C-alpha positions in Angstrom: -35.7 5.9 -69.2 -38.3 6.0 -72.0 -41.6 4.6 -70.7 -43.8 2.3 -72.7 -46.9 4.5 -73.0 -49.2 1.6 -74.0 -48.1 -0.4 -70.9 -48.8 2.6 -68.7 -52.2 3.0 -70.3 -53.1 -0.7 -69.8 -52.1 -0.4 -66.1 -54.1 2.8 -65.5 -57.1 1.3 -67.4 -57.0 -1.8 -65.2 -56.8 0.5 -62.1 -59.9 2.3 -63.3 -61.9 -0.5 -64.9 -64.5 -0.9 -62.2 -64.5 2.7 -61.0 -68.0 2.8 -62.5 -69.3 0.6 -59.6 -68.5 3.5 -57.2 -69.9 6.2 -59.6 -73.0 4.1 -60.3 -73.9 3.8 -56.6 -73.7 7.6 -56.3 -76.3 7.9 -59.1 -80.0 8.1 -58.0 -81.3 6.5 -61.2 -80.5 3.8 -63.7 -79.1 4.2 -67.2 -82.3 5.6 -68.9 -83.1 8.2 -66.3 -79.6 9.0 -65.1 -78.7 12.7 -65.0 -75.0 11.8 -64.6 -74.6 9.8 -67.9 -74.4 11.8 -71.1 -76.6 10.8 -74.0 -73.6 9.5 -75.9 -72.7 7.2 -73.1 -76.3 6.0 -72.7 -76.3 5.2 -76.4 -73.1 3.1 -76.2 -74.5 0.1 -74.4 -73.9 -2.1 -77.4 -70.2 -1.0 -77.5 -69.3 -1.8 -73.9 -72.0 -4.0 -72.4 -72.4 -7.7 -73.1 -75.8 -9.2 -73.8 -77.5 -11.7 -71.5 -80.9 -13.2 -72.3 -81.7 -10.4 -74.7 -80.7 -7.5 -72.3 -77.5 -5.6 -71.7 -75.6 -6.5 -68.5 -72.6 -5.2 -66.5 -73.9 -1.7 -67.0 -71.5 -0.3 -64.4 -69.0 0.0 -67.2 -71.0 2.9 -68.6 -70.2 4.9 -65.5 -66.6 4.0 -66.0 -66.8 5.6 -69.4 -68.5 8.6 -68.0 -65.9 9.1 -65.3 -63.1 9.1 -68.0 -65.2 11.6 -70.0 -65.8 13.7 -66.9 -62.0 13.9 -66.3 -61.7 15.4 -69.8 -58.7 17.7 -69.8 -57.0 16.0 -66.8 -56.8 12.6 -68.7 -56.2 14.2 -72.1 -52.9 15.4 -70.9 -51.7 11.9 -70.4 -53.7 9.9 -73.0 -52.4 11.5 -76.2 -53.3 10.1 -79.5 -53.5 6.3 -79.8 -55.5 3.6 -81.5 -56.1 2.2 -78.0 -58.3 4.7 -76.1 -58.2 4.7 -72.3 -62.0 4.5 -72.0 -62.1 1.4 -74.3 -59.3 -0.3 -72.4 -60.9 0.5 -69.1 -64.6 -0.2 -70.0 -64.5 -3.1 -72.5 -63.3 -5.8 -70.1 -66.6 -7.5 -70.4 -66.7 -7.2 -74.2 -63.0 -7.0 -75.4 -62.0 -6.7 -79.0 -58.2 -6.6 -78.9 -55.3 -8.1 -77.0 -54.9 -5.3 -74.5 -58.6 -5.2 -73.6 -58.4 -9.0 -73.3 -55.4 -8.7 -70.9 -57.5 -6.4 -68.7 -60.4 -8.9 -68.9 -58.0 -11.7 -67.9 -56.7 -9.7 -65.0 -60.2 -8.9 -63.9 -61.1 -12.6 -64.1 -58.1 -13.6 -62.1 -59.1 -11.0 -59.4 -62.9 -10.8 -59.4 -63.5 -14.3 -60.6 -61.4 -15.7 -57.9 -62.9 -13.3 -55.3 -66.5 -14.3 -56.1 -67.2 -17.5 -54.3 -69.4 -20.0 -56.0 -72.4 -21.0 -54.0 -72.2 -18.1 -51.5 -74.5 -15.4 -52.8 -75.0 -12.5 -50.5 -78.7 -11.7 -49.9 -80.1 -8.4 -48.9 -83.5 -7.8 -47.4 -85.0 -5.8 -50.3 -85.2 -6.8 -54.0 -85.5 -3.3 -55.4 -83.5 -2.5 -58.5 -81.2 -0.3 -56.4 -80.8 -2.7 -53.5 -77.1 -3.2 -54.4 -76.5 0.3 -53.2 -77.4 -0.7 -49.7 -74.9 -3.6 -49.4 -72.1 -2.8 -47.1 -68.7 -4.5 -47.1 -68.0 -7.3 -44.5 -64.8 -7.2 -42.5 -62.2 -9.6 -43.7 -61.7 -10.7 -40.1 -65.1 -11.9 -39.1 -65.0 -15.3 -40.9 -61.2 -16.0 -40.7 -60.4 -19.4 -39.3 -64.0 -20.4 -39.4 -65.6 -23.2 -41.4 -69.1 -23.8 -42.5 -71.7 -21.2 -43.2 -71.9 -18.3 -40.8 -74.2 -15.3 -40.6 -72.2 -12.1 -40.7 -72.8 -9.8 -37.7 -70.6 -6.9 -38.5 -70.4 -4.5 -41.5 -68.0 -1.7 -42.4 -68.9 2.0 -42.7 -68.9 3.4 -46.3 -66.6 6.3 -45.8 -63.1 7.5 -46.5 -60.3 6.1 -44.3 -59.6 7.8 -41.0 -57.8 6.8 -37.7 -60.8 6.9 -35.4 -63.3 4.2 -34.3 -65.9 5.6 -36.8 -63.9 3.5 -39.3 -64.4 0.3 -37.2 -67.0 -2.4 -38.2 -70.4 -2.1 -36.5 -73.4 -4.5 -36.1 -75.9 -1.9 -37.2 -76.2 1.4 -39.0 -78.9 4.0 -38.8 -78.9 5.0 -42.4 -78.0 3.7 -45.9 -74.5 4.4 -47.3 -74.0 8.0 -48.6 -72.3 7.2 -51.9 -73.2 10.6 -53.4 -71.2 12.6 -50.9 -68.3 10.2 -50.9 -68.1 10.2 -54.7 -68.3 14.0 -54.8 -65.3 14.3 -52.5 -63.4 11.6 -54.5 -64.0 13.3 -57.8 -63.0 16.7 -56.5 -59.7 15.4 -55.3 -59.0 13.5 -58.5 -59.1 16.8 -60.3 -56.3 18.1 -58.1 -54.0 15.7 -59.9 -52.5 17.8 -62.7 -49.9 16.2 -64.8 -49.0 14.8 -68.3 -47.3 11.7 -66.7 -49.0 8.4 -66.5 -47.0 7.2 -63.5 -47.8 10.5 -61.5 -51.5 10.2 -62.3 -51.7 6.5 -61.6 -49.8 6.5 -58.3 -51.6 9.5 -56.9 -54.9 7.9 -58.0 -53.9 4.7 -56.3 -53.6 6.6 -53.0 -57.0 8.2 -53.5 -58.6 4.8 -54.3 -57.1 3.5 -51.0 -58.5 6.5 -49.2 -62.0 6.3 -50.6 -62.7 2.7 -51.7 -61.0 0.4 -49.2 -64.4 0.1 -47.4 -66.5 -0.1 -50.6 -67.5 -3.6 -51.6 -66.4 -4.8 -55.0 -69.1 -7.4 -55.7 -72.6 -7.0 -54.2 -73.8 -10.3 -55.7 -71.5 -12.7 -53.9 -69.9 -12.6 -50.4 -69.0 -8.9 -50.1 -65.7 -9.2 -48.1 -63.4 -7.9 -50.8 -63.1 -4.1 -51.3 -63.2 -2.3 -54.6 -59.7 -1.0 -53.8 -58.2 -4.4 -53.4 -59.9 -5.6 -56.5 -58.7 -2.6 -58.6 -55.2 -2.9 -57.1 -54.9 -6.6 -57.8 -56.3 -6.3 -61.3 -53.9 -3.6 -62.2 -50.9 -5.5 -60.8 -51.9 -8.6 -62.7 -52.6 -6.7 -65.9 -49.1 -5.1 -66.1 -47.6 -8.5 -65.4 -49.6 -10.1 -68.2 -48.6 -7.3 -70.6 -44.9 -7.8 -69.8 -45.2 -11.6 -70.4 -47.0 -11.0 -73.7 -44.5 -8.4 -74.9 -41.4 -10.3 -74.0 -42.6 -13.5 -75.6 -44.2 -11.8 -78.7 -47.7 -13.2 -77.8 -50.6 -11.9 -79.9 -53.4 -13.4 -77.9 -54.4 -14.3 -74.4 -54.6 -17.9 -75.5 -50.8 -17.8 -75.8 -50.5 -16.4 -72.3 -52.6 -19.2 -71.0 -50.4 -21.8 -72.7 -47.4 -20.1 -71.1 -48.7 -21.6 -67.9 -46.9 -19.6 -65.2 -47.2 -15.9 -66.1 -46.8 -14.5 -62.6 -43.8 -14.3 -60.3 -44.3 -13.9 -56.5 -41.3 -12.1 -55.1 -40.6 -12.4 -51.4 -38.1 -10.4 -49.4 -37.1 -10.4 -45.7 -34.5 -8.3 -43.9 -33.2 -10.3 -40.9 -31.3 -9.2 -37.9 -33.6 -6.2 -37.3 -34.4 -6.8 -33.6 -30.8 -7.1 -32.5 -29.8 -4.1 -34.6 -32.5 -1.9 -33.1 -32.1 -2.9 -29.5 -28.4 -3.5 -29.2 -27.5 0.0 -27.9 -26.3 1.5 -24.6 -29.0 2.5 -22.2 -27.6 6.0 -21.6 -28.4 7.0 -25.2 -31.4 4.8 -25.8 -34.1 7.4 -25.6 -32.3 9.6 -28.2 -31.3 6.8 -30.6 -34.0 4.1 -30.3 -36.8 5.7 -32.3 -34.5 6.9 -35.1 -32.8 3.4 -35.2 -36.2 1.7 -35.5 -37.4 4.1 -38.2 -34.1 3.7 -40.0 -34.8 0.0 -40.4 -38.2 0.9 -41.8 -36.6 3.3 -44.3 -34.2 0.5 -45.3 -37.0 -1.9 -46.2 -39.0 0.8 -48.0 -35.8 1.8 -49.9 -35.3 -1.8 -51.0 -38.9 -2.1 -52.1 -38.8 1.2 -54.1 -35.5 0.2 -55.7 -37.0 -3.1 -56.9 -40.1 -1.3 -58.2 -37.9 1.1 -60.1 -35.7 -1.6 -61.5 -38.7 -3.7 -62.6 -40.7 -0.7 -63.7 -43.6 -1.7 -61.5 -46.2 0.2 -59.5 -47.4 0.5 -55.9 -50.2 -2.0 -56.7 -47.6 -4.7 -57.3 -46.7 -4.7 -53.6 -49.0 -7.3 -52.1 -47.7 -7.1 -48.6 -45.1 -5.0 -46.7 -44.6 -4.9 -43.0 -41.8 -5.1 -40.5 -38.8 -6.5 -42.4 -40.8 -8.5 -44.9 -42.5 -7.8 -48.2 -44.2 -9.6 -51.1 -44.5 -8.3 -54.7 -46.2 -9.5 -57.8 -44.1 -9.4 -61.0 -44.1 -10.8 -64.5 -42.5 -14.3 -64.8 -40.0 -13.4 -67.5 -36.3 -13.9 -68.0 -35.9 -10.1 -68.0 -37.5 -9.8 -64.6 -35.3 -12.5 -63.1 -32.1 -11.0 -64.5 -33.0 -7.5 -63.2 -33.9 -9.0 -59.8 -30.6 -10.9 -59.5 -28.6 -7.8 -60.4 -30.6 -5.5 -58.0 -30.3 -8.0 -55.1 -26.6 -8.4 -55.6 -26.1 -4.6 -55.4 -28.4 -4.2 -52.4 -26.7 -7.0 -50.5 -23.3 -5.6 -51.1 -24.3 -2.1 -50.0 -25.9 -3.5 -46.8 -22.8 -5.5 -46.0 -20.6 -2.5 -46.6 -22.6 -0.3 -44.3 -23.7 -2.7 -41.6 -21.5 -5.7 -41.8 -23.2 -9.0 -41.0 -25.7 -7.4 -38.7 -28.4 -7.0 -41.3 -29.2 -9.3 -44.2 -31.6 -9.3 -47.2 -33.1 -12.7 -48.2 -35.0 -12.6 -51.4 -36.6 -15.5 -53.3 -39.2 -16.0 -56.0 -42.0 -18.4 -56.7 -43.7 -19.0 -60.1 -47.5 -18.8 -60.0 -49.5 -20.7 -62.5 -52.9 -19.8 -64.0 -54.2 -23.1 -62.6 -53.1 -22.1 -59.0 -55.0 -18.8 -59.3 -58.1 -20.4 -60.8 -58.1 -23.4 -58.4 -57.5 -21.1 -55.4 -54.3 -22.9 -54.4 -52.0 -19.8 -54.2 -51.6 -20.5 -50.5 -49.2 -23.3 -51.6 -47.2 -20.6 -53.5 -47.0 -18.5 -50.3 -46.0 -21.5 -48.3 -43.3 -22.5 -50.8 -41.9 -19.0 -50.9 -41.8 -18.7 -47.1 -39.9 -22.0 -46.9 -37.4 -20.7 -49.5 -36.9 -17.6 -47.5 -36.3 -19.5 -44.3 -33.8 -21.8 -46.1 -31.9 -18.8 -47.5 -31.8 -17.1 -44.0 -30.1 -20.2 -42.7 -27.5 -19.8 -45.4 -26.8 -16.1 -44.9 -24.1 -14.5 -47.1 -23.6 -17.8 -49.0 -23.0 -16.0 -52.3 -20.5 -13.6 -50.7 -18.3 -16.0 -48.8 -16.1 -16.9 -51.7 -15.9 -13.3 -53.0 -15.0 -11.8 -49.6 -13.1 -14.7 -47.9 -10.8 -12.4 -45.9 -13.8 -10.3 -44.7 -15.6 -13.3 -43.2 -12.7 -15.5 -42.0 -9.7 -13.3 -41.3 -9.4 -11.6 -37.8 -10.5 -8.0 -37.6 -10.7 -5.3 -35.0 -8.8 -5.1 -31.8 -11.4 -6.2 -29.3 -11.5 -4.3 -26.1 -8.7 -2.0 -27.3 -10.6 -0.7 -30.3 -12.5 2.6 -30.0 -16.3 2.2 -29.9 -19.3 4.3 -30.7 -20.5 5.9 -27.5 -24.2 5.3 -28.2 -24.2 1.9 -29.9 -21.1 0.3 -28.6 -20.1 -0.8 -32.1 -16.4 -0.9 -33.0 -15.0 1.7 -35.4 -13.6 0.0 -38.4 -10.2 0.9 -39.8 -10.3 4.4 -41.3 -14.0 4.8 -40.4 -15.1 8.4 -39.9 -15.7 9.6 -36.4 -18.0 12.4 -35.3 -18.0 14.4 -32.1 -21.5 14.6 -30.6 -22.3 17.1 -27.8 -24.7 15.5 -25.3 -26.3 17.6 -22.5 -25.8 14.8 -19.9 -22.6 13.2 -21.0 -20.6 16.0 -22.7 -18.7 15.3 -25.9 -19.0 11.8 -27.3 -17.5 10.1 -30.3 -20.0 8.4 -32.5 -20.4 7.0 -36.1 -22.0 9.1 -38.9 -24.9 6.6 -39.1 -25.5 7.0 -35.3 -25.8 10.8 -35.8 -28.0 10.2 -38.8 -30.4 8.0 -36.8 -30.6 10.4 -33.9 -31.4 13.2 -36.4 -33.9 10.9 -38.1 -35.9 10.4 -34.9 -36.0 14.2 -34.5 -37.1 14.7 -38.2 -39.8 12.2 -37.9 -41.5 14.0 -35.0 -41.4 17.4 -36.7 -42.3 16.3 -40.2 -45.7 16.4 -41.8 -44.4 15.1 -45.1 -42.1 12.3 -46.1 -40.5 12.7 -49.5 -38.9 9.8 -51.3 -36.9 10.7 -54.5 -35.1 8.7 -57.1 -32.2 11.2 -57.2 -30.8 13.7 -54.8 -32.7 17.0 -54.4 -29.8 19.3 -53.9 -32.0 22.4 -53.4 -33.4 20.9 -50.2 -31.4 21.7 -47.0 -29.2 18.7 -46.3 -30.3 18.6 -42.7 -33.7 17.2 -43.9 -32.1 14.5 -46.0 -31.5 10.8 -45.3 -30.0 8.3 -47.8 -30.0 4.7 -46.8 -27.0 2.4 -47.7 -26.3 4.6 -50.8 -29.0 2.7 -52.8 -30.0 5.8 -54.8 -33.3 6.5 -53.0 -33.2 9.8 -51.0 -35.6 10.6 -48.2 -36.6 14.1 -46.9 -38.8 15.0 -43.9 -40.5 18.4 -44.2 -43.0 20.5 -42.4 -46.0 22.1 -44.2 -43.9 25.3 -44.4 -40.9 23.5 -45.8 -43.0 21.9 -48.5 -44.4 25.3 -49.6 -40.9 26.7 -49.9 -39.8 23.8 -52.1 -43.0 23.1 -54.0 -42.2 24.8 -57.2 -38.8 23.2 -57.6 -40.2 19.8 -56.7 -42.5 20.0 -59.7 -39.5 19.8 -62.0 -38.9 16.2 -60.9 -41.9 14.7 -62.6 -42.5 11.0 -61.7 -39.3 10.9 -59.6 -40.6 12.3 -56.4 -43.2 10.7 -54.0 -44.6 13.1 -51.4 -46.4 11.3 -48.6 -48.4 12.9 -45.8 -47.6 11.1 -42.5 -50.6 9.7 -40.8 -52.9 12.2 -42.5 -55.0 11.2 -45.5 -55.8 14.7 -46.6 -52.8 14.9 -49.0 -54.3 16.6 -52.1 -55.4 20.2 -52.7 -55.1 22.7 -55.6 -51.4 23.3 -54.8 -50.4 19.7 -54.1 -50.9 17.4 -56.9 -49.0 19.1 -59.7 -46.4 16.8 -61.4 -45.5 14.9 -58.3 -46.8 11.7 -56.9 -48.8 12.4 -53.7 -50.2 10.0 -51.1 -50.2 9.1 -47.4 -48.2 6.9 -45.2 -49.4 5.2 -41.9 -46.6 4.9 -39.4 -46.9 3.7 -35.9 -45.1 6.1 -33.5 -44.1 9.2 -35.3 -44.7 11.2 -32.1 -43.1 10.7 -28.7 -42.8 12.6 -25.3 -40.1 15.2 -25.1 -38.3 17.2 -22.4 -38.2 21.0 -22.0 -35.5 21.2 -24.8 -37.6 19.2 -27.3 -35.3 16.1 -26.9 -36.9 12.6 -26.4 -37.8 12.1 -22.8 -35.0 10.2 -21.1 -35.7 6.7 -19.7 -35.1 8.0 -16.2 -38.0 10.4 -16.7 -40.2 7.8 -18.5 -39.8 5.5 -15.5 -41.8 7.9 -13.3 -41.3 8.9 -9.7 -41.6 7.3 -6.2 -40.6 4.0 -4.7 -41.9 1.9 -7.6 -40.0 3.9 -10.3 -39.5 1.3 -13.0 -39.4 1.2 -16.8 -41.5 -1.2 -18.8 -40.6 -2.9 -22.1 -43.8 -4.2 -23.8 -44.0 -6.6 -26.7 -47.3 -7.8 -28.2 -48.2 -9.7 -31.4 -51.1 -11.5 -33.0 -51.4 -15.1 -32.1 -51.0 -17.8 -34.8 -50.7 -15.3 -37.7 -48.8 -17.8 -39.7 -51.7 -20.2 -39.5 -54.1 -17.4 -40.4 -52.2 -16.7 -43.6 -51.8 -20.4 -44.4 -55.2 -21.7 -43.6 -57.4 -18.8 -42.3 -59.3 -18.7 -45.6 -61.4 -21.6 -46.8 -60.2 -23.2 -50.1 -62.5 -21.1 -52.3 -61.4 -17.8 -50.7 -57.6 -18.0 -51.1 -56.9 -15.1 -53.4 -54.3 -12.4 -53.8 -56.8 -9.7 -53.1 -57.9 -11.3 -49.8 -54.3 -11.7 -48.6 -53.8 -8.0 -49.6 -57.0 -7.0 -47.7 -55.8 -9.0 -44.6 -52.3 -7.5 -44.5 -53.7 -4.0 -45.2 -56.3 -4.3 -42.4 -53.7 -5.4 -39.9 -51.4 -2.5 -40.9 -54.3 -0.1 -40.4 -54.5 -1.1 -36.8 -50.8 -1.5 -35.9 -49.5 1.4 -38.1 -52.4 3.8 -38.0 -54.9 3.3 -35.2 -52.2 2.6 -32.6 -51.4 6.3 -32.8 -55.0 7.2 -31.8 -54.6 5.1 -28.7 -51.2 6.6 -27.8 -52.4 10.2 -28.3 -54.6 9.9 -25.2 -53.2 12.1 -22.4 -52.8 9.2 -20.0 -50.3 7.5 -22.4 -48.6 10.2 -24.5 -46.4 11.6 -21.8 -45.1 8.4 -20.3 -44.9 5.9 -23.2 -42.9 5.6 -26.4 -43.8 3.6 -29.5 -40.5 2.2 -30.7 -42.1 0.0 -33.4 -45.6 -0.9 -34.4 -46.7 -2.5 -37.7 -47.8 -5.6 -39.4 -49.0 -7.7 -36.5 -46.8 -6.7 -33.6 -45.5 -3.8 -31.6 -42.8 -2.8 -29.1 -43.2 0.0 -26.6 -41.2 1.5 -23.7 -42.6 3.5 -20.9 -43.7 3.7 -17.2 -44.5 0.1 -16.4 -47.9 0.5 -14.9 -49.1 2.9 -17.6 -47.9 0.3 -20.2 -50.0 -2.4 -18.6 -53.1 -0.2 -18.9 -52.3 0.7 -22.5 -51.7 -3.0 -23.3 -55.2 -3.8 -22.1 -56.7 -1.0 -24.2 -54.7 -2.2 -27.3 -56.1 -5.7 -26.7 -59.7 -4.5 -26.4 -59.5 -2.2 -29.5 -58.0 -5.0 -31.5 -60.9 -7.3 -30.6 -63.3 -4.6 -31.8 -61.4 -4.1 -35.1 -61.4 -7.9 -35.7 -65.1 -8.3 -35.0 -64.5 -10.2 -31.7 -63.4 -13.2 -33.7 -62.3 -15.7 -31.0 -59.7 -17.1 -33.3 -58.0 -13.8 -33.7 -56.3 -12.9 -30.4 -53.2 -11.0 -29.3 -50.7 -11.9 -26.6 -48.0 -9.8 -24.9 -45.4 -9.6 -22.3 -43.8 -6.8 -20.3 -40.3 -6.7 -18.7 -40.2 -4.4 -15.6 -36.6 -3.1 -15.1 -34.5 -0.2 -13.8 -34.1 2.7 -16.2 -30.4 1.9 -16.6 -31.0 -1.7 -17.5 -29.5 -2.8 -20.9 -32.0 -2.2 -23.7 -31.2 -5.4 -25.6 -31.5 -7.5 -22.5 -34.8 -5.8 -21.5 -36.2 -6.4 -25.1 -35.2 -10.1 -24.8 -36.9 -10.4 -21.4 -40.1 -8.8 -22.9 -39.9 -11.3 -25.7 -39.5 -14.1 -23.3 -42.5 -12.8 -21.3 -44.5 -12.7 -24.6 -43.5 -16.3 -25.4 -44.7 -17.3 -21.9 -48.0 -15.7 -22.6 -48.3 -17.6 -25.8 -47.6 -20.8 -23.9 -50.5 -20.1 -21.6 -53.1 -22.8 -21.3 -56.4 -22.9 -19.4 -56.3 -25.5 -16.6 -58.0 -28.8 -17.5 -58.0 -27.8 -21.2 -56.1 -29.8 -23.8 -55.5 -26.7 -26.0 -53.2 -23.7 -25.8 -55.5 -20.7 -26.5 -52.7 -18.1 -26.0 -54.7 -14.8 -25.8 -52.7 -13.9 -22.6 -50.4 -11.3 -21.1 -47.4 -12.0 -18.9 -45.8 -9.7 -16.4 -43.4 -10.5 -13.5 -43.5 -14.2 -14.4 -47.2 -14.4 -14.1 
């Protein structure tokens, strides 16, 4: 596919447009005395900076220009010759002179304008010229579900992301933020990206911006609860959408885009049937199959998202939210987008039906977003409408396929009890379906489905792997034992160790822009060797490690249950209370923005996909518990029942700290205590029922139902 170079350049420019805010804070001086700005950049104020009361303003754009100049050869490889220079596109958003600079300005306004709340300036104690460098970002959680003016108590550390409590909000810091060191590390890693491909540079840069700027405040003038990362991400996503709208409609000015009215399309997807699919397996095989089965579902959702991004030619920034079985994306509201979406969803749905029958189902809907809803901060209505559309579609599953496959849905199939079944999952073998003989140490030779073997292997690969590779075509030079393809959707996944990656590195570089190499739960993903011609990044995943026996196999449930007279297995489920209400009404009217929703979902993911591993790695938990799933706002664990109870308490306490002890943000859970041979699906349902009982908890003599509770043994 031939890429639109100007479109790629507009996206990258939007992703970089405010990078100067980060660079400027690392400078010890202003424009005149700066040792970081070149003379040519200092003398270009009239080109990039608007005037306000006789003086130039928005001078951070000069550091954006300087950054692009500093990158020199790295960016020249991808910029090429064009009348639209990258530095002008990125740095003239406050003083635009052509359509594409105006598109980036418009995207910036949709993002930053809607993020900066009128009437809520943020005050710092000092009024020195460089006081903005001392302003720290506020946690998105502290003021959620609160009305009226509040005095913030917690701030976030200015540092790169890590999975320790040093990344948590604090009420006080002993020193000012060290932007100089942080910027130096960021700039060094950017230079590791060596490519002549816009998409490779932009996607690897996206991961670096996530790593280094998700705790850096975007605006220090107004309420500083939106990160620079989320502002840049949102601006870039909107910019590429506006570009597509302008190009398809032949618009020559942003005024025409405004008249268009609804330039954005919010795309929502939800894979249903996940819980039954994961848990409906036989107990004798559960330890070996449960982790792989859970991760397989995650791979399915990620595969769907990547396929949609590929079909629509979109970027990681366009994914506003992704967790569990659900996701939301931002796309251009054009007929081309809608046609491609319809075609892609039809293909995906047919593939899922072929592989999994009616057990799993993809619901996908869209909602047009108007300029007025963005400006007037009413996008929560768009989220609400889209959610209702998805619920409606899930009540009408397979509606579009009923007529086309009447016999499949309405004619008898299978032979009931007489039909051979998968020894691990209990699923019937379909007519002519391939059978595989699996040798089990405890149960001998068993007959299973190819997908069952793949999922067992997937759990094993996840534990050993340091890198997760996602490719848009099969990489035939990589050993097939490391490969997983989901539902034949054309996205191939590989799970490699550090040594494996070194062995394949030179050949991977031939697949420029078609390979994404993600470091699992490790944010140190770039070095002089990594970064050449491939997209690099990191992925947070809850539960990539688990306890094993002497042979390296997942520890069986009989061992997890412990020893002694009270040998019992626990199934734990926990999730955040009232999260639907938090998304619907957690922000006051003036704060309902795409970037804040993005910040909220990302911050929840950090805890449930990332920090949960830090808790589990403690010795008292990691030999007797098993994270089956953790992400978004909920988790599911299996382990020794009493250890699980202690771990649940620690999860609750750490979550309170991460959410600034906001009394409106609580977590409830329930545990089912059962024999190690108890059916997994039934135990999971019992844990779910216990969780619901906890959520029904009410304090005596109180009219409300505060939830914030834990249920075990019916108490």
